[in-house]
C-alpha positions in Angstrom: 1.3 9.9 -21.2 1.7 6.3 -20.2 5.1 6.2 -22.0 6.3 9.2 -20.0 5.2 7.6 -16.7 7.0 4.4 -17.6 10.2 6.3 -18.5 10.0 8.4 -15.3 9.5 5.2 -13.3 12.5 3.5 -15.0 14.6 6.7 -14.4 13.7 6.8 -10.7 14.5 3.0 -10.3 17.9 3.4 -12.0 18.8 6.5 -10.0 17.8 4.7 -6.8 19.8 1.7 -7.8 22.8 3.8 -8.6 22.7 5.7 -5.3 22.4 2.3 -3.5 25.5 0.9 -5.3 27.5 4.1 -4.5 26.3 4.0 -0.9 27.4 0.3 -0.7 30.8 1.1 -2.1 31.4 3.9 0.3 30.3 1.9 3.5 32.2 -1.4 3.5 33.0 -1.4 7.2 31.7 -4.7 8.8 29.3 -4.0 11.7 27.5 -6.6 13.9 23.8 -6.1 14.3 22.5 -6.7 17.9 18.8 -7.3 18.2 18.7 -7.8 22.0 18.1 -11.6 21.8 20.2 -12.4 18.7 23.4 -10.9 17.3 24.1 -11.2 13.6 27.5 -11.7 12.1 29.4 -8.5 11.1 28.4 -7.5 7.6 28.9 -4.2 5.8 27.1 -1.2 7.1 25.6 -0.6 3.7 24.0 -4.0 3.7 22.3 -3.5 7.0 21.0 -0.1 6.0 19.8 -1.2 2.6 18.1 -4.3 4.1 16.3 -2.1 6.7 15.2 0.3 3.8 13.9 -2.6 1.7 12.2 -4.3 4.7 10.5 -1.0 5.5 9.3 -0.6 1.9 7.9 -4.1 1.8 6.1 -3.7 5.2 4.7 -0.4 4.0 3.3 -2.0 0.9 1.8 -4.9 2.9 0.1 -2.5 5.3 -1.2 -0.3 2.6 -2.5 -3.3 0.7 -4.4 -4.5 3.7 -5.9 -1.0 4.2 -6.8 -0.9 0.5 -8.6 -4.3 0.6 -10.6 -3.2 3.7 -11.5 0.1 2.0 -12.7 -1.7 -1.2 -14.7 -4.2 0.9 -16.4 -1.3 2.7 -17.0 0.4 -0.6 -18.7 -2.7 -2.0 -20.9 -2.9 1.1 -21.9 0.7 0.7 -22.7 0.2 -2.9 -25.0 -2.8 -2.1 -26.8 -0.7 0.6 -27.2 2.1 -1.9 -28.7 -0.2 -4.5 -31.1 -1.6 -2.0 -32.2 1.9 -1.0 -32.6 2.9 -4.7 -34.8 -0.2 -5.3 -36.9 0.6 -2.2 -37.3 4.2 -3.3 -38.3 3.1 -6.7 -40.9 0.7 -5.3 -42.3 3.4 -3.0 -42.7 5.8 -5.9 -44.6 3.3 -8.0 -47.1 2.4 -5.3 -50.3 4.4 -5.1 -50.7 6.5 -2.0 -52.4 4.7 0.9 -55.8 6.0 1.9 -56.0 6.9 5.5 -59.2 6.1 7.4 -60.6 8.7 9.8 
């Protein structure tokens, strides 16, 4: 199963790389990129689009990593609270019942 997943991942990476190369070969027209405060030199349209795609992927991974770390920290905190509650329940079950005075 792991071999199949690795082969599928390699296939997806190769297909994506191939599509990117074909896209770059078809879009060689130099286009300047204007970001309101700075204008970049004219580069090929494919370069700007592929850079935007890569930057979006990297930013998506960074954001999802931050969310994952926060979720794992929260899970650890919940596990500690659960263990404290289990210890407390265990202690309460072991104690003899208190005698109430009338």
